[in-house]
Backbone as CSV, one residue per row, in Angstrom:
resi,resn,N_x,N_y,N_z,CA_x,CA_y,CA_z,C_x,C_y,C_z
1,UNK,-90.684,42.684,65.154,-92.087,42.446,64.324,-91.556,42.710,62.695
2,UNK,-91.990,41.646,61.937,-91.433,41.760,60.787,-93.060,42.125,59.988
3,UNK,-92.908,43.296,59.155,-94.068,43.496,58.520,-93.795,43.232,56.935
4,UNK,-94.842,42.679,56.288,-94.674,41.968,54.991,-95.684,42.745,54.243
5,UNK,-95.478,43.217,53.209,-96.351,43.991,52.208,-96.749,43.016,51.037
6,UNK,-97.808,43.073,50.713,-98.278,42.439,49.439,-97.697,42.957,48.181
7,UNK,-97.313,41.853,47.417,-96.631,42.495,46.163,-97.563,42.100,44.975
8,UNK,-97.829,42.815,44.238,-98.673,42.631,43.054,-98.012,41.774,42.011
9,UNK,-98.592,40.898,41.287,-97.796,40.115,40.157,-97.558,41.308,39.128
10,UNK,-96.429,40.951,38.298,-96.092,41.645,37.228,-97.063,41.548,36.044
11,UNK,-97.014,42.628,35.108,-98.164,42.585,34.042,-97.968,41.293,33.230
12,UNK,-96.786,40.740,33.046,-96.740,39.539,32.329,-96.689,38.189,32.984
13,UNK,-96.842,38.278,34.117,-96.974,37.157,35.026,-98.353,36.415,34.654
14,UNK,-98.321,35.029,34.520,-99.727,34.227,34.305,-100.160,33.854,35.591
15,UNK,-101.290,34.165,35.884,-102.081,33.745,37.147,-102.764,32.287,37.084
16,UNK,-102.695,31.773,36.007,-103.444,30.375,35.725,-104.860,30.397,35.624
17,UNK,-105.556,31.723,35.486,-106.764,31.764,35.178,-107.120,32.156,33.797
18,UNK,-107.749,31.149,33.200,-108.085,31.463,31.663,-109.414,32.226,31.681
19,UNK,-109.192,33.439,31.175,-110.377,34.407,31.198,-111.306,34.308,29.836
20,UNK,-110.520,33.805,28.924,-111.080,33.586,27.503,-111.951,32.392,27.288
21,UNK,-112.010,31.610,28.563,-112.930,30.477,28.371,-112.182,29.024,27.840
22,UNK,-111.129,29.308,27.264,-110.149,28.116,26.880,-109.763,27.309,27.795
23,UNK,-110.084,26.033,27.706,-109.419,24.956,28.723,-108.056,24.690,28.584
24,UNK,-107.273,24.580,29.560,-105.957,24.356,29.557,-105.552,22.925,30.202
25,UNK,-104.951,22.194,29.695,-104.429,20.892,30.364,-103.428,21.098,31.417
26,UNK,-102.299,22.155,31.271,-101.391,22.500,32.358,-101.827,23.001,33.576
27,UNK,-101.168,22.648,34.378,-101.628,23.132,35.648,-101.499,24.653,35.991
28,UNK,-102.188,25.228,36.878,-102.086,26.838,36.975,-100.582,27.035,37.345
29,UNK,-100.063,28.111,36.900,-98.759,28.631,37.182,-98.885,29.218,38.633
30,UNK,-97.889,28.959,39.290,-97.765,29.506,40.728,-96.852,30.700,40.582
31,UNK,-97.480,31.736,40.831,-96.528,33.024,40.879,-96.000,33.225,42.364
32,UNK,-94.598,33.520,42.305,-94.050,33.718,43.591,-94.775,34.872,44.326
33,UNK,-95.019,34.485,45.722,-95.902,35.320,46.401,-97.247,35.006,46.531
34,UNK,-97.691,34.169,45.433,-99.121,33.913,45.434,-99.355,32.820,46.536
35,UNK,-100.409,33.268,47.152,-100.893,32.347,48.552,-101.309,30.957,48.019
36,UNK,-101.008,29.998,48.996,-101.605,28.702,48.596,-102.948,28.525,48.960
37,UNK,-103.483,29.226,50.159,-104.701,29.382,50.525,-105.304,30.741,50.932
38,UNK,-106.601,31.056,51.089,-106.947,32.172,51.656,-108.158,31.876,52.482
39,UNK,-108.169,32.911,53.379,-109.462,32.984,54.118,-110.619,33.340,53.430
40,UNK,-111.878,32.997,54.008,-113.170,33.482,53.491,-113.298,34.723,52.973
41,UNK,-112.972,35.870,53.715,-112.859,37.154,53.425,-112.145,37.484,52.226
42,UNK,-111.012,36.910,51.882,-110.197,37.200,50.763,-110.702,36.450,49.650
43,UNK,-111.213,35.164,49.806,-111.936,34.527,48.735,-113.170,35.233,48.059
44,UNK,-113.856,36.156,49.106,-114.972,36.747,48.571,-114.430,38.105,47.841
45,UNK,-113.310,38.648,48.226,-112.942,39.764,47.497,-112.220,39.481,46.088
46,UNK,-111.460,38.076,46.184,-110.868,37.546,45.052,-111.780,37.285,43.846
47,UNK,-112.841,36.628,44.198,-113.818,35.971,43.335,-114.982,37.020,42.817
48,UNK,-115.384,37.774,43.785,-116.531,38.765,43.664,-117.758,37.842,43.977
49,UNK,-117.689,36.824,44.506,-118.888,36.056,44.874,-119.381,36.682,46.294
50,UNK,-120.730,36.789,46.449,-121.178,37.205,47.638,-120.964,36.062,48.989
51,UNK,-120.778,36.641,50.076,-120.712,35.695,51.100,-121.465,34.504,51.312
52,UNK,-122.711,34.783,51.133,-123.651,33.761,51.450,-123.709,32.764,50.303
53,UNK,-123.505,33.098,49.046,-123.286,32.155,47.952,-121.913,31.420,48.095
54,UNK,-120.814,31.862,48.707,-119.532,31.176,48.741,-119.686,30.134,50.207
55,UNK,-120.565,30.514,50.980,-120.808,29.609,52.138,-121.687,28.282,51.424
56,UNK,-122.582,28.689,50.611,-123.377,27.557,49.923,-122.605,26.723,49.098
57,UNK,-121.607,27.373,48.356,-120.551,26.394,47.646,-119.677,25.861,48.417
58,UNK,-119.400,26.202,49.567,-118.522,25.383,50.734,-119.283,24.115,51.003
59,UNK,-120.827,24.418,51.465,-121.539,23.297,52.023,-121.827,22.213,51.249
60,UNK,-121.907,22.774,49.878,-122.277,21.936,48.897,-120.948,20.900,48.335
61,UNK,-119.767,21.347,48.700,-118.538,20.530,48.306,-118.133,21.094,47.042
62,UNK,-118.532,22.122,46.365,-117.995,22.790,45.112,-116.773,23.444,45.305
63,UNK,-116.645,23.994,46.608,-115.242,24.619,47.031,-114.649,23.900,48.123
64,UNK,-113.698,23.477,48.140,-112.968,22.722,49.070,-112.385,23.547,50.263
65,UNK,-112.513,23.170,51.493,-112.192,24.000,52.579,-111.154,23.080,53.434
66,UNK,-110.367,23.918,54.267,-109.449,23.169,55.278,-109.627,24.021,56.397
67,UNK,-110.018,23.179,57.520,-110.088,23.897,58.816,-108.793,23.749,59.580
68,UNK,-108.378,24.885,60.145,-107.050,24.718,60.921,-107.404,25.639,62.260
69,UNK,-107.918,24.638,63.367,-108.488,25.306,64.629,-109.946,25.866,64.121
70,UNK,-110.035,27.196,64.430,-111.199,27.814,64.064,-111.011,28.509,62.749
71,UNK,-110.018,28.553,62.041,-109.543,29.191,60.883,-110.161,28.335,59.635
72,UNK,-111.171,28.972,58.796,-111.453,28.175,57.525,-110.514,28.827,56.443
73,UNK,-109.832,27.843,55.489,-108.894,28.216,54.687,-109.401,27.580,53.273
74,UNK,-109.391,28.343,52.138,-109.989,27.711,50.928,-108.795,27.831,50.137
75,UNK,-108.350,26.655,49.436,-107.119,26.570,48.582,-107.414,27.318,47.372
76,UNK,-106.312,28.020,46.759,-106.411,28.902,45.728,-106.687,27.882,44.460
77,UNK,-106.229,26.581,44.629,-106.649,25.634,43.415,-108.110,25.518,43.132
78,UNK,-108.812,25.577,44.316,-110.121,25.403,44.500,-110.932,26.583,43.871
79,UNK,-110.523,27.819,44.183,-110.822,28.844,43.758,-110.761,28.985,42.082
80,UNK,-109.630,28.718,41.582,-109.348,28.797,40.262,-110.435,27.874,39.459
81,UNK,-110.540,26.542,40.094,-111.215,25.618,39.412,-112.660,25.938,39.449
82,UNK,-113.139,26.702,40.402,-114.627,27.166,40.446,-114.736,28.287,39.464
83,UNK,-113.716,29.066,39.238,-113.778,30.167,38.034,-113.667,29.699,36.828
84,UNK,-112.979,28.466,36.718,-112.666,27.991,35.554,-113.875,27.167,34.830
85,UNK,-114.680,26.559,35.671,-115.753,25.879,35.303,-117.143,26.657,35.501
86,UNK,-116.890,27.770,36.125,-118.246,28.709,36.183,-119.105,28.058,37.410
87,UNK,-119.435,29.255,38.267,-120.286,28.891,39.331,-121.565,28.326,39.084
88,UNK,-122.026,27.294,40.036,-123.220,26.782,39.518,-124.434,27.631,39.890
């Protein structure tokens, strides 16, 4: 069994999330070890959005989802876009 531990990005690494409200035309920077998609519980933790609100955004199509069997995945690009434009 291989156990993998999460590694935190270095302080100087860009996450591709503009926190100052400035729009960027460049695509988000992919940090090594940064996941392509996350499960719903992780999306809630990362964004700080409540579970019910996240499911509302998923149902309305504001957040893209991918179903793999019974697992629902949310692409990180979709979460970044949500944060960039602000939740409705």
